C-alpha positions, 0 to 999 in steps of 0.5 A: 685433513688434506684434500687432493684435487684433479686439475684437467685441461692443463697447457702442456707447458704448465710446470709444477712450479707454475701450477703451485703458484696459481693454487697457493693464492688460495692457501698452503699447498702440500703437493703438486704433481703433473702427470707425464707420459712415460715414453715422451716425457711430455705432460699428459695435460692433467695433474693433482694439487693437494691442500692441507686444509679441505676448506682451501681445496673447496675454495680452489674448486669454486675459484678455478673450475672453468677458469683459464690457467696458462691460456687453457680453461681448466677443470678442477674437482675433487680427485677420485681415489683409484683404489676405491673406484675399482676396475674400469671395465670387464676386460681389466678383470681378466688379468 
């Protein structure tokens, strides 16, 4: 079963290919997505890596959380499915 990881604190110059290369040292990666700002086209400094194997994802968390990638210390943890999380605050419920 696949598992998606949140990668925070990325260097704004880190590419999806570069991020894939880092995480493929653990095992096969299904998908890499760096979130970009719609208006500027610049990285927002976070992204997601999806592993086909949950064991590889757990190993990646253990190995890379708090480590340096492209000169920045990154935070790596299991991604939260926003569809399950619900509204962020009361204001969002009014719309």
